[in-house]
N, C-alpha and C positions, 0 to 999 in steps of 0.2 A: 575312711574312718579311723585307720591307724594314725594318720599324721593328726587328725582332729583330737584324738584321745591324747597323743604326746603333747599337743599344744595346750590342752586343758590342763594336764598334769604338770606342764612346765618342765618336761624331760626332753633332752636333747644331748647330743646329736642322733638323728635317727639310726646312724650306723652302730650306735652303742645299745640299741635295744633289741631285745630278742621277742620274737612272736612265736608262742608255742601253740599250736592248733591241731586239731584232729580231723580237718577237712582240707582238701585241695585248695578250695577257694580262699580258705583262711590263710594258706601258705602263700598263695599268689598276692593276696592283699599285703602281707608282710614283706614280700620281695618287691612289690611295686612301691612301697613306702620307704624302701631302703633299710629294712631291718634284716638282722639275721633270722633265719627260720628253722623251726624244729617241728617236724611232724611227729605225731603220736600214733603208732601203728596198733600193737595188740590191743590196748585198752582203749582204743579210739572208735569213732563212729564207722570207720571203714570196714573194721572186722565185725564190729556190731554185736558183740557178745558180752554179756555180763561176766563177772568174775567166776560165778558158779558155773555158768555155760562153758567157760574156758576150761575148767576142769573136767567136764564131761564130754567134750566134743573129741572125736578121733584126733591123734596128734597130727597125722598127715593132713587133715583138712584144716587144722589151725594153723600149721606151717603154711599152707597154700594161701590162706586168707591173710595172714601177716605178710607174706612175700608180695602179694597183689597191692596191699596197703602201702607197703614201702615203695613198690614200683610207681604207684600213683603219686606218691609225694615227691619223689626223685624226678619224676616227669614234669612236674610244674616248678621244679628248681629247688626244692627244700635243701638247706645246707647240711641239715642232720635229720636223721629218722631215729627214734628211739621206741622202745616198746611201750613204756609208761613214763609218767612223771618221775617215777622212782630213779630212773636212769638220767635225770636232767642235770645233776650236779656235775658229772663229768663233762658234759657238753658245755656247760657254763664256764667250767674251768678252761676248757680249750678255746673257747671264745675269748676269753680274757687274755690268754696268751697270744692269741692271733692279733687282738687289739693293741696289745703292748708292742707287737712287732709291726705296727702300723698297717696292718691288713684289715680291709673292711668287708662287709658282706657282698659287695660288688667286684671284689678282688678274684 
């Protein structure tokens, strides 16, 4: 699906595209397509809490859930894992620097 979406949008090369997802299968799809991948931990499906719930849950439980989500993303090969899309700008800046240095997502 990632490659087909890129084809339909006429976006290339795949190594210059970033796949942001909150599921391990989404990260795997991005990796398989040759994209950079970013997993969303705290605000994503693996933690599974609304913003209001994250404010109410015990801090230790929240840390455990976030750590488990991060581990799951790294286990399937995520290049980066961030807590929410609010953290995405710094990752995109880093990817831009890596691309400028001729580094790709398979490096």
